[in-house]
N, C-alpha and C positions, 0 to 999 in steps of 0.2 A: 753565335754570331751577333754582334751588337752594332747598332748604327746611331750616329749622332747627327743632328740637323740644325742648321741656322737658316731662318727665313727672313729675308729683307724686303723692304718696300711696303706696298699697300695691302689692304685686306683681300683684294682679288688674288694677289700672289700667295697670300697666306692659305687660301683655300686649296690652291695647287699643292702647297706643302702638305696640308692635312690629308689630301687624298693619296699622295705618295706614301705618307706615313702609314695610312690604312692598308695600302697594298703590301707594303713591307711586313707589317705585323701579321697580316693574313697569311703570308708565306713563311712565318716562323722566325722572323728577325726581331730580336729584342731591341727596344729603343732605350737610349740612355741620354741623360742630360749632361753627362761628363765626357767631354771629347777625348780625354786621356785614355778612356777604356773602350773607345769605339774602334771596331775593325773597319767600318765604313763611315766616312764623313761626307755630308751632302750640304752644299750651299745653294739655296734658291735665291737667285740674284735679282736686283732691280737695276734698270738702266734708263729710267725715265728722264733724268737730267744728269748733268756732269757730276754733281756731288754724290748722287746715288751710285753712279758707276765707280767712283773712287772708293766709296764705302764697300762696294761689292769686291773690288780687287784687294783691298786691305784685308777683308774677312777671309778671302781665299788663301792669301799668303799666311795669315795667322794660323789657320787650320792646317796648312801644309806642314807646319812645324811638328805636328803630332805624328808625322811619318818618322821623325827622328826620336821624339821624346815619348811617344805613346805607342798604341797598337795599330795605328791606321795603316791599312794595306790598300785602300781605295779612296781617292778623293774625287768626288763627282760634283760638277758645277751644273746647275739647272737654271731655267728661267730666262728672263729678258736679256741679260747680257749675252748669254749663249746664243739666243735667237738672232741677235744683231751680228755678232762677230764670228760665230760658227767656228770653223777650224783654226782661225787666227789665234784663238786662245790656247789651243794645244801647242801651236808653234812657239808662242811667246811665254807660256807658263808650263815648263816641263813637269812641274809638281802635280799638274792636273791629269787625271786618268781618263775621265769621260765627260762629255758635254751632252746635256739633255735640254732641248729647246722647249718653248712654251707649248708646242704642239706635240710633245712626245713624253709628257710626264707619265703616261700609262705604260711606258717601256722601262721604268726604273729597275725592274728585276733583271731585264736583259743587260742593262748597263752594269749592274752589280756582278752578274755572272761573268761577263766579258772581262771586266777589270780584275776580278779575283783570279782569272786565268792568265793574267799578264798582258792583256791586250788593251790598247787605248782605242776608244770609240767615240764617234760623233753621231748622236741620234737627234735630229732636228725635227723631222716631221713636216710634211708638205701641206696637210689639210688641217684646218682649224678643228679643235676638239673641245668638248666641255663635259664635265662629270655629270652623272645623274643620281637619282635617289638610291640606286643599287650599288653605286661605287663605294668601296670601303673608305672610311674617313675617320681619322682620329682628331677630334677638335682640340685645339690648343688654347682656345679662349676659356674664360671661366664658365662653369656649368650652367649659369643662368642666362647667358647671352651667346648668340651665334650669328655668323654671317651666312647668307645664302646667295650664291651667285646665280642670277636669273638669265644672264646672257654673257657671251664672251665676244671680244673683238669690237670694232667700231667702224662705222661708215662715214664719219663726219669729215675727216681729212682737214683738220685745222692746220694752218701752215706751220705752226711751231711744234706740233706734236708727233712723236714717233710711235705712238701706240698702234696705229693701223699697220705699220711696218713690223711691229713686234708680235701683235696678237691677231692680225688678219681682219677679215671682214666679220661683221656681226653674225653670231649664231645664237639663237634663243632656245631655251629649254621649254618643252610643252607645259602648259598650265597644270595639267594633271600631275606631272612628275614633280614639279616644284611643291605642289600641295602635299604630296606624299612625303617629301623630305621634311617639310615644316611640321606635319603631323607627328613624324617620328621624333623630331627635336622636342616637340611639346611633351611627348611621352617620357622623354629623358629629363624633363624638368626645366627646359629653356623657357624663359619668360619674355625675352626681348629678341626679336628677329630683325636683323639689319639687311635689307635687300640691296645688293650691289650689282653693278655692271659698269662697263665704260660709259654707257648712257642709258640709264634705267628707263627714261621716258620713251626711248626708241624700242623698248622691249616688244618682241613679237612681230616686228615689221617683216622680218625674213621668213617667219613660219606662217603667219596668218595674212600677210599682205597689208597690214596696217598695225599701228601701235595697239598693244593689248594690256598695258599696265593696269588700267582701271578694272578690266575683267579679272586679271590675276588677283588684284587686291580684294575684290568682292568674294573670291573663293578663300583667300587666306584669312580673312576676318572671321570665317566660320570656325577656325581652329582655336583651340584653347590656349592662346598665348596672351600676354598682357599688353605688350607694345609691338607694333610693326613700324619700323623706321625706313624711310626711302632715302637712299644716298645717291649722289651723282646724277641728279635730274637736270636735263638741259632745258633752257627757257622756251625754245621753239615749240616743243611738244607738251608744255605744261598747260593742259587744256582746262577749260571751265569745268568739264566733267570731273577731272582729277581734283581740282580745287574743291568742288562741291562734296566729293567723296571724303576727302581728308577732313573737311569741316564737319561732316555728319557722322563719321565713324570714330567712336572713342578709342578703338584699338590702334588706329593709325596716328602716330605722333604728329602733333602740330609743329612740325620741324621741316623746313624746306631748304634743301641743299642745292643751290644753283651756282655752278661754276660760270661766272659771267666774263671773267678775264680782262675786260676793259670797259670804258664808257665813252671813249672817243669813237665816233662813227668811222673816221678815217682808219684808225688802228684796228677796229673790229673788222673792217673790210679787208685790210691787209692780213689779218689773222684767219681769213676765210670763215668768219663767223656770220651766220645769217641774221643776227640780231642788230638792232640799232639802240642807241640810248633811249630814244622815244618809246620803242616797243618794250624795252626792259622796264622803263618807269611805269608804263601802263600795266604790265604784268604784276609788278611789285605792289602797286596800288590795289589791284584786284585781290591779290592774295591776302593782303592785310585787312581788306574790307570784309572778306568772307570767312577767314579762318581765325577764330578767337584765340588771342594769346600766341599767335604764330611767332616762331623763331626763324629768322632767315640767316643762312650761312652762305658765304661765297668765297671765291678765290680770284685773285687778280695778278696780272703780270706787269711789272714795270721794266722799262728798258727794251721793249720790243723794237726791232729795227725801224727807224723812221719816226719814233716817238719824240716829238718836239716838246719844248717846255710848255707850250699851249695845250698839247694833248695830255701831258701829265697833270696840268692844272685842272683840266676838264674832269679827269678821273678823281682828283682830290675833291673837287667841288661836288661831284656825284656822291662820293662817300660821306661827305659832310652833310649833304641834304638827305640822303636815304637812311642814315643812322642804322646800318645793318648790325644785327646782334653779334655775329661771329664772322670774322674776316681773316683770310690767309693771304699774305702778300709774298710773291716770289719774284726774284730777278730772272729775266729772260735767260734761258739756257740754249745755246746754239747747237742744235743736234744734227749730225750728219744724216742725209737722206730726206730731211724735211724741206719743204719749199722755202721756208724762211732762212735756211742756212746760207743761201746765196743772195739774200736781199741786200741791197745797198743800204748805206746809212746805219751800219751797226753801231750800237751805243757802247761807250766805254764802261768798263767795270766800275770806275770811280763814280760816274754819273748814276749808274744803276743803283749803287749802294746808297748814294745820297737820297735818291727818290724812295728807295725801300725804307730807310730809316725815317724819312719825313712822313710817309703814310702810316707806318707802324706807330709812330708817336701820336699822331692824330687819332688813329683808330683805338689805341689804348684808352684814351680819354673818353671816347664815345662808348666803348664797351663797359668801362667802369661806371659811367653815368647810367647806362641802361640796367646794369646789375644793381646799382644802388637804389634804383626806382622800384625794385622788387621787394624792398623792405616791407614787412608786415603781411606779405602774401603767403598763401599756403601752396605747397607743391607735393606731389608724390615723388619719392626718391627710391631708386633701386640701389640697395646697399652693396658696396663692392669690397670694402676692407676696413679693418680697425687700425688706428694709428698705433704703431709699436711703441712710440715714446710717450704718447698720451692715451692710455687705454680707454678713457671715457669719451674719446672722439672717434666717430666712424665717418667714412667718406663714401659718397655714392653719386649717382647721376639722376637728374630729373629728365623729363621729356625734352628739355632744352639742350641736352648735352649728349652728343654722339660719342661712342666709345673711342678712346685713344686720341681724338683730335680736339675735344672741347674740355672745358674746366670741370671741377668737381663741386659737390655740395658737402661741406663739412658740418656734421651734426654734433653739437656739444652735449655733454652730460647724458650720453646714451650708452648705458652699460649692458643693454640686452639685445640690440639688433645684431644680426649676423649676415654674412654675405648671401645675397640672393633674396633677402627680405625686401618687401616693398612697404615703406612707411610714409606717413604724412608728416610734413615738417612746416614750421613757420620760419620765413626768412628773417634773419636778424640784421645782416649787413651784406653788401655786395662789393666786390673788388674787381680788378681788371678781368680776371679769368674765372675766379672761384666765388663761392657764396658761403657764408656762415649761417647756420640755422639751428633750431632746436625742435625736438619732437612736439608736434601739435597736440594739445590736450583735447 
């Protein structure tokens, strides 16, 4: 019996995919990268915004063709899209044999057994679940880097976001269990640990009664890994204690990922965000003052209901003033079930696109100038791959670059580095996203 898998969306979704793969392999199912030879095909879907839903549906329909052209006897749809639409997908997509929600990935073998017996099933799950260090898992990331999910779900209830509807309330893993997983990853040769959750700075509030990210980090830095990167940190709980720990501990990357979403106080309030432009500016000033060489990444939404031209200009002024290193811009996506879905003053797609391109153009110039300013500096780089067309060039990432979302460092005239090596380089030139460098002597 062979199974093929497609995982869509974020790294948090990818971990759910990896643990399902681990459960299947433990039960004797062979995994294949060729969908034409798979008896079972599984799509782990994303449904965060409209474009993600469309990609999920297209992928499902593409894989369904292997029921005619390949060996597929069971097409299973898992993840966020399933959690939202539940049985509706079975009614609208007769090609699908089973649905597994975000709270039922541990029932993958049940879904396989039922569908191979000719029954269509919906396994959604009522209670939030999260894997632990004993859960079988097959990592699909390169051997030198791994994601570790420290909590599932979210309690923030931003008015634009469907994550609490999909993933439920926050549940955190115990510090001891996370450390066991990181220790095992280190034994496997992992050098970079990327800590993820819907809100990493809220980690532990459900288990311990207060945030415990600092205590978790103090345990993880004892493990023999090179980098620990914190992703998806919210500004409200980015404390002085956390800032001081990042500044003092060399294993923790001087990389701060803060999803700020906007800079207009009116829009932040309508988004149900607890921050203000003033509080954000105070935090950014403090982070930059205390953490040497810090890189700040953020995401912003344009076209939120009620966003006037003045609100947009305030966001644009904020970005111009703050000169953030890495910025993602998204147009507002109107999601059913969220508070903002019914807000008045919805913005037209045309206006949203104009604002999106305006900000992206400005930020591209900012990013290029910041990267150009790195010229002559030395950086540590984790090597990822060699250029197939130019073998003397290798690509990697410095502490400044998170996997999959940020740029790369291209190292010229390097014929000896291999994936997973950590080398020291000198920056030759900076561009909008990437950096050119050479091995430091």
